[in-house]
N, C-alpha and C positions, 0 to 999 in steps of 0.2 A: 066404853071401858079403855083404860090406858095401861101401858106397862111402866115399869119403873122409870124409864127415861121420859115419860110423858107423852110417848107417841101412841097413836091409835093401834089397836090389836092388828097384826098382820103387816104393820109397816116397819118391822125390824130390819127387813131386807131392803127396803127402798131407800133412796138417797134424795134428799131435798136439793132442788136447783135454787139458783139465785132468785127465781121468781116464786119460789115456795111450793113448786109443783113436785109431786112424788115422781121419781124416775127410778126404774129398775136397774140394778147394777149390770154392767156389761160383763158377760162371762167369757168373752174372747172366742167366739165360735169361728175358728179358722179351718180352712180346707187344707188337709195334709195331702200332698201328691201321692204318697205311699197308700193312705187310706182310700183315695179315689181309685187308684189302680187296683187294690184288693177288692174293692166293691164291684168294679167292672168285671174283674176275672170271676168273681162269685156269681155274678148275673149271667155271664156267658156260660159258665159250667152248668148252672141250673137250667138254662134254656136248652143246652145241648142234651142234658139228661132227660128233660121233658119230651124233646122231640124224638130221642131214641126210644123212649117208652111208648110214644104214639106209633111208631113204625112197628114195634114188636106186637102191639095189639091188633094191627091191621093185617099182619101175615100169619 
């Protein structure tokens, strides 16, 4: 089956290269320093809370 453009179904988001191969579009997955820092802070806080709950259960 093809769509109105004559492409196969599911290929509307793919890009054809010069060799005719289908290539997915690049979405620009970039690392933001602020997002990395926020993730590390969240990880640290959850680890601290987990350790604190283990200490309460032991005593």
